[in-house]
TIVO-2410 file (N, C-alpha, C; in nm, 3 decimals):
# residues 115
REC num residu      c1      c2      c3 atome chaine
REC   1      X -16.866   7.913  18.712     N      A
REC   1      X -16.791   7.996  18.607    CA      A
REC   1      X -16.648   7.915  18.619     C      A
REC   2      X -16.572   7.907  18.497     N      A
REC   2      X -16.529   7.819  18.459    CA      A
REC   2      X -16.398   7.914  18.447     C      A
REC   3      X -16.240   7.836  18.483     N      A
REC   3      X -16.136   7.920  18.481    CA      A
REC   3      X -16.094   7.927  18.337     C      A
REC   4      X -16.114   7.915  18.234     N      A
REC   4      X -16.130   7.899  18.153    CA      A
REC   4      X -16.169   8.074  18.090     C      A
REC   5      X -16.252   8.105  18.100     N      A
REC   5      X -16.339   8.209  18.062    CA      A
REC   5      X -16.272   8.315  18.159     C      A
REC   6      X -16.210   8.317  18.254     N      A
REC   6      X -16.148   8.458  18.318    CA      A
REC   6      X -16.032   8.457  18.207     C      A
REC   7      X -16.030   8.604  18.226     N      A
REC   7      X -15.856   8.635  18.146    CA      A
REC   7      X -15.765   8.593  18.263     C      A
REC   8      X -15.646   8.595  18.267     N      A
REC   8      X -15.556   8.536  18.294    CA      A
REC   8      X -15.543   8.456  18.426     C      A
REC   9      X -15.632   8.348  18.377     N      A
REC   9      X -15.666   8.258  18.408    CA      A
REC   9      X -15.557   8.103  18.374     C      A
REC  10      X -15.522   8.081  18.482     N      A
REC  10      X -15.408   7.963  18.457    CA      A
REC  10      X -15.450   7.868  18.421     C      A
REC  11      X -15.381   7.776  18.292     N      A
REC  11      X -15.394   7.645  18.228    CA      A
REC  11      X -15.292   7.548  18.252     C      A
REC  12      X -15.306   7.453  18.257     N      A
REC  12      X -15.214   7.348  18.279    CA      A
REC  12      X -15.123   7.346  18.146     C      A
REC  13      X -14.998   7.332  18.110     N      A
REC  13      X -14.951   7.333  18.048    CA      A
REC  13      X -14.905   7.190  18.000     C      A
REC  14      X -14.910   7.217  17.874     N      A
REC  14      X -14.859   7.038  17.770    CA      A
REC  14      X -14.702   7.060  17.824     C      A
REC  15      X -14.669   6.917  17.770     N      A
REC  15      X -14.532   6.907  17.819    CA      A
REC  15      X -14.489   6.963  17.650     C      A
REC  16      X -14.327   7.051  17.735     N      A
REC  16      X -14.272   7.123  17.604    CA      A
REC  16      X -14.193   7.008  17.544     C      A
REC  17      X -14.156   7.046  17.420     N      A
REC  17      X -14.053   6.943  17.386    CA      A
REC  17      X -13.917   7.011  17.464     C      A
REC  18      X -13.807   6.932  17.458     N      A
REC  18      X -13.686   6.970  17.508    CA      A
REC  18      X -13.615   7.084  17.417     C      A
REC  19      X -13.629   7.097  17.308     N      A
REC  19      X -13.596   7.146  17.209    CA      A
REC  19      X -13.625   7.348  17.258     C      A
REC  20      X -13.759   7.368  17.289     N      A
REC  20      X -13.824   7.457  17.319    CA      A
REC  20      X -13.798   7.537  17.464     C      A
REC  21      X -13.741   7.402  17.546     N      A
REC  21      X -13.705   7.467  17.647    CA      A
REC  21      X -13.575   7.495  17.687     C      A
REC  22      X -13.483   7.469  17.572     N      A
REC  22      X -13.334   7.506  17.565    CA      A
REC  22      X -13.371   7.672  17.553     C      A
REC  23      X -13.459   7.688  17.419     N      A
REC  23      X -13.443   7.854  17.334    CA      A
REC  23      X -13.513   7.889  17.421     C      A
REC  24      X -13.632   7.901  17.516     N      A
REC  24      X -13.689   7.967  17.622    CA      A
REC  24      X -13.541   7.997  17.700     C      A
REC  25      X -13.496   7.901  17.758     N      A
REC  25      X -13.417   7.918  17.869    CA      A
REC  25      X -13.299   8.039  17.804     C      A
REC  26      X -13.235   8.015  17.642     N      A
REC  26      X -13.150   8.107  17.619    CA      A
REC  26      X -13.223   8.207  17.575     C      A
REC  27      X -13.326   8.238  17.541     N      A
REC  27      X -13.394   8.392  17.564    CA      A
REC  27      X -13.372   8.457  17.700     C      A
REC  28      X -13.418   8.379  17.808     N      A
REC  28      X -13.446   8.434  17.938    CA      A
REC  28      X -13.257   8.505  17.967     C      A
REC  29      X -13.150   8.401  17.952     N      A
REC  29      X -13.041   8.412  17.987    CA      A
REC  29      X -13.007   8.551  17.881     C      A
REC  30      X -13.043   8.575  17.778     N      A
REC  30      X -12.979   8.668  17.655    CA      A
REC  30      X -13.045   8.801  17.746     C      A
REC  31      X -13.152   8.803  17.809     N      A
REC  31      X -13.246   8.929  17.845    CA      A
REC  31      X -13.169   8.939  18.020     C      A
REC  32      X -13.157   8.869  18.078     N      A
REC  32      X -13.084   8.871  18.205    CA      A
REC  32      X -12.965   8.957  18.165     C      A
REC  33      X -12.892   8.925  18.073     N      A
REC  33      X -12.720   8.957  18.077    CA      A
REC  33      X -12.759   9.121  17.966     C      A
REC  34      X -12.825   9.139  17.935     N      A
REC  34      X -12.862   9.306  17.856    CA      A
REC  34      X -12.897   9.344  17.974     C      A
REC  35      X -13.012   9.299  18.046     N      A
REC  35      X -13.054   9.404  18.144    CA      A
REC  35      X -12.950   9.447  18.266     C      A
REC  36      X -12.826   9.359  18.264     N      A
REC  36      X -12.698   9.374  18.362    CA      A
REC  36      X -12.649   9.445  18.294     C      A
REC  37      X -12.627   9.455  18.152     N      A
REC  37      X -12.530   9.553  18.107    CA      A
REC  37      X -12.594   9.678  18.119     C      A
REC  38      X -12.738   9.748  18.114     N      A
REC  38      X -12.789   9.849  18.061    CA      A
REC  38      X -12.756   9.920  18.281     C      A
REC  39      X -12.767   9.821  18.355     N      A
REC  39      X -12.778   9.833  18.455    CA      A
REC  39      X -12.652   9.916  18.522     C      A
REC  40      X -12.522   9.786  18.479     N      A
REC  40      X -12.371   9.829  18.505    CA      A
REC  40      X -12.331   9.981  18.499     C      A
REC  41      X -12.300  10.022  18.561     N      A
REC  41      X -12.220  10.200  18.550    CA      A
REC  41      X -12.146  10.213  18.438     C      A
REC  42      X -12.129  10.303  18.366     N      A
REC  42      X -12.005  10.314  18.254    CA      A
REC  42      X -11.894  10.345  18.346     C      A
REC  43      X -11.765  10.286  18.269     N      A
REC  43      X -11.659  10.297  18.302    CA      A
REC  43      X -11.640  10.443  18.246     C      A
REC  44      X -11.587  10.571  18.352     N      A
REC  44      X -11.549  10.687  18.321    CA      A
REC  44      X -11.413  10.676  18.383     C      A
REC  45      X -11.348  10.754  18.306     N      A
REC  45      X -11.178  10.835  18.302    CA      A
REC  45      X -11.233  10.887  18.522     C      A
REC  46      X -11.141  10.861  18.639     N      A
REC  46      X -11.183  10.896  18.743    CA      A
REC  46      X -11.097  11.027  18.725     C      A
REC  47      X -11.214  11.111  18.817     N      A
REC  47      X -11.118  11.277  18.826    CA      A
REC  47      X -10.990  11.301  18.856     C      A
REC  48      X -10.945  11.377  18.839     N      A
REC  48      X -10.805  11.432  18.870    CA      A
REC  48      X -10.760  11.447  19.044     C      A
REC  49      X -10.905  11.512  19.069     N      A
REC  49      X -10.875  11.507  19.245    CA      A
REC  49      X -10.916  11.358  19.304     C      A
REC  50      X -10.967  11.271  19.287     N      A
REC  50      X -10.992  11.130  19.312    CA      A
REC  50      X -10.832  11.055  19.288     C      A
REC  51      X -10.798  11.088  19.155     N      A
REC  51      X -10.627  11.012  19.136    CA      A
REC  51      X -10.517  11.086  19.267     C      A
REC  52      X -10.571  11.194  19.254     N      A
REC  52      X -10.460  11.274  19.368    CA      A
REC  52      X -10.487  11.205  19.491     C      A
REC  53      X -10.605  11.240  19.514     N      A
REC  53      X -10.623  11.141  19.676    CA      A
REC  53      X -10.570  11.014  19.684     C      A
REC  54      X -10.591  10.930  19.573     N      A
REC  54      X -10.589  10.813  19.563    CA      A
REC  54      X -10.425  10.769  19.598     C      A
REC  55      X -10.354  10.856  19.553     N      A
REC  55      X -10.213  10.857  19.505    CA      A
REC  55      X -10.165  10.902  19.658     C      A
REC  56      X -10.230  11.018  19.728     N      A
REC  56      X -10.171  11.070  19.873    CA      A
REC  56      X -10.196  10.948  19.978     C      A
REC  57      X -10.335  10.852  19.915     N      A
REC  57      X -10.322  10.784  20.057    CA      A
REC  57      X -10.212  10.661  20.045     C      A
REC  58      X -10.203  10.667  19.918     N      A
REC  58      X -10.071  10.563  19.918    CA      A
REC  58      X  -9.960  10.542  19.972     C      A
REC  59      X  -9.911  10.700  19.980     N      A
REC  59      X  -9.796  10.695  19.990    CA      A
REC  59      X  -9.787  10.761  20.157     C      A
REC  60      X  -9.915  10.779  20.201     N      A
REC  60      X  -9.886  10.798  20.347    CA      A
REC  60      X  -9.942  10.682  20.413     C      A
REC  61      X  -9.962  10.552  20.348     N      A
REC  61      X  -9.962  10.415  20.428    CA      A
REC  61      X  -9.831  10.420  20.385     C      A
REC  62      X  -9.819  10.418  20.316     N      A
REC  62      X  -9.626  10.351  20.305    CA      A
REC  62      X  -9.573  10.447  20.435     C      A
REC  63      X  -9.546  10.551  20.418     N      A
REC  63      X  -9.457  10.617  20.530    CA      A
REC  63      X  -9.500  10.574  20.691     C      A
REC  64      X  -9.638  10.565  20.669     N      A
REC  64      X  -9.679  10.485  20.825    CA      A
REC  64      X  -9.631  10.363  20.813     C      A
REC  65      X  -9.633  10.264  20.748     N      A
REC  65      X  -9.568  10.137  20.742    CA      A
REC  65      X  -9.451  10.143  20.789     C      A
REC  66      X  -9.356  10.221  20.701     N      A
REC  66      X  -9.217  10.246  20.724    CA      A
REC  66      X  -9.207  10.297  20.883     C      A
REC  67      X  -9.271  10.380  20.929     N      A
REC  67      X  -9.267  10.469  21.042    CA      A
REC  67      X  -9.281  10.359  21.154     C      A
REC  68      X  -9.394  10.219  21.114     N      A
REC  68      X  -9.419  10.134  21.248    CA      A
REC  68      X  -9.284  10.034  21.230     C      A
REC  69      X  -9.244  10.005  21.127     N      A
REC  69      X  -9.154   9.930  21.115    CA      A
REC  69      X  -9.011   9.962  21.183     C      A
REC  70      X  -8.999  10.104  21.196     N      A
REC  70      X  -8.879  10.146  21.236    CA      A
REC  70      X  -8.863  10.167  21.399     C      A
REC  71      X  -9.047  10.213  21.402     N      A
REC  71      X  -9.004  10.189  21.580    CA      A
REC  71      X  -9.018  10.073  21.660     C      A
REC  72      X  -9.057   9.948  21.585     N      A
REC  72      X  -9.080   9.810  21.627    CA      A
REC  72      X  -8.936   9.797  21.593     C      A
REC  73      X  -8.836   9.788  21.529     N      A
REC  73      X  -8.690   9.768  21.517    CA      A
REC  73      X  -8.653   9.829  21.617     C      A
REC  74      X  -8.669   9.966  21.661     N      A
REC  74      X  -8.609  10.016  21.796    CA      A
REC  74      X  -8.640   9.985  21.923     C      A
REC  75      X  -8.776   9.948  21.945     N      A
REC  75      X  -8.830   9.880  22.063    CA      A
REC  75      X  -8.754   9.752  22.071     C      A
REC  76      X  -8.748   9.725  21.982     N      A
REC  76      X  -8.654   9.517  21.997    CA      A
REC  76      X  -8.535   9.559  22.006     C      A
REC  77      X  -8.503   9.667  21.995     N      A
REC  77      X  -8.314   9.670  22.021    CA      A
REC  77      X  -8.282   9.722  22.127     C      A
REC  78      X  -8.398   9.822  22.168     N      A
REC  78      X  -8.382   9.847  22.313    CA      A
REC  78      X  -8.427   9.733  22.410     C      A
REC  79      X  -8.519   9.645  22.388     N      A
REC  79      X  -8.546   9.524  22.483    CA      A
REC  79      X  -8.427   9.427  22.477     C      A
REC  80      X  -8.367   9.421  22.351     N      A
REC  80      X  -8.243   9.308  22.356    CA      A
REC  80      X  -8.143   9.380  22.423     C      A
REC  81      X  -8.111   9.538  22.380     N      A
REC  81      X  -7.966   9.553  22.517    CA      A
REC  81      X  -8.032   9.545  22.649     C      A
REC  82      X  -8.155   9.567  22.674     N      A
REC  82      X  -8.180   9.555  22.826    CA      A
REC  82      X  -8.185   9.427  22.915     C      A
REC  83      X  -8.205   9.346  22.753     N      A
REC  83      X  -8.213   9.160  22.810    CA      A
REC  83      X  -8.061   9.155  22.825     C      A
REC  84      X  -7.984   9.216  22.716     N      A
REC  84      X  -7.821   9.159  22.743    CA      A
REC  84      X  -7.763   9.265  22.872     C      A
REC  85      X  -7.781   9.338  22.911     N      A
REC  85      X  -7.766   9.394  23.020    CA      A
REC  85      X  -7.809   9.333  23.147     C      A
REC  86      X  -7.920   9.302  23.177     N      A
REC  86      X  -8.009   9.193  23.261    CA      A
REC  86      X  -7.923   9.062  23.284     C      A
REC  87      X  -7.833   9.010  23.174     N      A
REC  87      X  -7.818   8.913  23.155    CA      A
REC  87      X  -7.665   8.902  23.231     C      A
REC  88      X  -7.620   9.010  23.189     N      A
REC  88      X  -7.483   9.043  23.224    CA      A
REC  88      X  -7.465   9.094  23.412     C      A
REC  89      X  -7.562   9.122  23.430     N      A
REC  89      X  -7.596   9.210  23.548    CA      A
REC  89      X  -7.615   9.055  23.679     C      A
REC  90      X  -7.684   8.949  23.597     N      A
REC  90      X  -7.733   8.861  23.672    CA      A
REC  90      X  -7.597   8.758  23.650     C      A
REC  91      X  -7.552   8.746  23.580     N      A
REC  91      X  -7.388   8.666  23.594    CA      A
REC  91      X  -7.276   8.698  23.669     C      A
REC  92      X  -7.276   8.879  23.686     N      A
REC  92      X  -7.159   8.922  23.763    CA      A
REC  92      X  -7.223   8.860  23.936     C      A
REC  93      X  -7.347   8.890  23.959     N      A
REC  93      X  -7.449   8.868  24.094    CA      A
REC  93      X  -7.392   8.703  24.136     C      A
REC  94      X  -7.425   8.632  24.012     N      A
REC  94      X  -7.360   8.495  23.999    CA      A
REC  94      X  -7.247   8.444  24.096     C      A
REC  95      X  -7.140   8.525  24.034     N      A
REC  95      X  -6.969   8.504  24.014    CA      A
REC  95      X  -6.947   8.543  24.143     C      A
REC  96      X  -7.028   8.680  24.166     N      A
REC  96      X  -6.993   8.734  24.323    CA      A
REC  96      X  -7.036   8.603  24.450     C      A
REC  97      X  -7.149   8.543  24.409     N      A
REC  97      X  -7.211   8.488  24.541    CA      A
REC  97      X  -7.097   8.354  24.557     C      A
REC  98      X  -7.093   8.326  24.428     N      A
REC  98      X  -7.015   8.180  24.381    CA      A
REC  98      X  -6.852   8.205  24.435     C      A
REC  99      X  -6.804   8.304  24.406     N      A
REC  99      X  -6.670   8.341  24.471    CA      A
REC  99      X  -6.626   8.313  24.634     C      A
REC 100      X  -6.764   8.374  24.657     N      A
REC 100      X  -6.771   8.448  24.857    CA      A
REC 100      X  -6.812   8.298  24.910     C      A
REC 101      X  -6.884   8.190  24.823     N      A
REC 101      X  -6.897   8.069  24.889    CA      A
REC 101      X  -6.798   7.988  24.864     C      A
REC 102      X  -6.690   7.991  24.763     N      A
REC 102      X  -6.603   7.935  24.756    CA      A
REC 102      X  -6.453   7.978  24.902     C      A
REC 103      X  -6.439   8.098  24.849     N      A
REC 103      X  -6.304   8.167  24.931    CA      A
REC 103      X  -6.367   8.143  25.102     C      A
REC 104      X  -6.486   8.107  25.153     N      A
REC 104      X  -6.519   8.134  25.291    CA      A
REC 104      X  -6.465   7.988  25.378     C      A
REC 105      X  -6.497   7.889  25.327     N      A
REC 105      X  -6.389   7.814  25.382    CA      A
REC 105      X  -6.244   7.790  25.373     C      A
REC 106      X  -6.215   7.907  25.305     N      A
REC 106      X  -6.039   7.901  25.306    CA      A
REC 106      X  -6.027   8.009  25.394     C      A
REC 107      X  -6.093   8.145  25.424     N      A
REC 107      X  -6.110   8.193  25.533    CA      A
REC 107      X  -6.105   8.151  25.688     C      A
REC 108      X  -6.182   8.102  25.657     N      A
REC 108      X  -6.198   8.036  25.819    CA      A
REC 108      X  -6.117   7.928  25.836     C      A
REC 109      X  -6.052   7.856  25.764     N      A
REC 109      X  -5.949   7.699  25.776    CA      A
REC 109      X  -5.830   7.766  25.814     C      A
REC 110      X  -5.776   7.954  25.775     N      A
REC 110      X  -5.667   7.963  25.831    CA      A
REC 110      X  -5.644   7.987  25.999     C      A
REC 111      X  -5.536   7.969  26.039     N      A
REC 111      X  -5.452   7.962  26.166    CA      A
REC 111      X  -5.418   8.113  26.199     C      A
REC 112      X  -5.542   8.152  26.324     N      A
REC 112      X  -5.501   8.277  26.395    CA      A
REC 112      X  -5.341   8.319  26.365     C      A
REC 113      X  -5.297   8.437  26.323     N      A
REC 113      X  -5.217   8.451  26.339    CA      A
REC 113      X  -5.118   8.493  26.452     C      A
REC 114      X  -5.186   8.586  26.558     N      A
REC 114      X  -5.176   8.605  26.703    CA      A
REC 114      X  -5.288   8.539  26.775     C      A
REC 115      X  -5.232   8.466  26.913     N      A
REC 115      X  -5.353   8.399  27.009    CA      A
REC 115      X  -5.341   8.539  27.131     C      A
***
């Protein structure tokens, strides 16, 4: 039984002309674009409830962002204050130890008043 006698049998195609290839490709692209246009959802106005919820989400995002910024700035300000206090305490301790080391030889070098 030969292949040509059967329905839906594959036959070897002859070489097509470049003009026919372009024409077939153009038809295919037009078909595809029409098919996608049919599938894509229609753009309709969103419901008022959706609009309200979106606006509310945006507003809450802005508030949370502002709150986070204030908290971070407060924390950083507190850290800076603590850092300044700590540095000043260290400086005071350094001065205390430095003066005691400088004055110690002076006290030892004094002559006792009573023998």
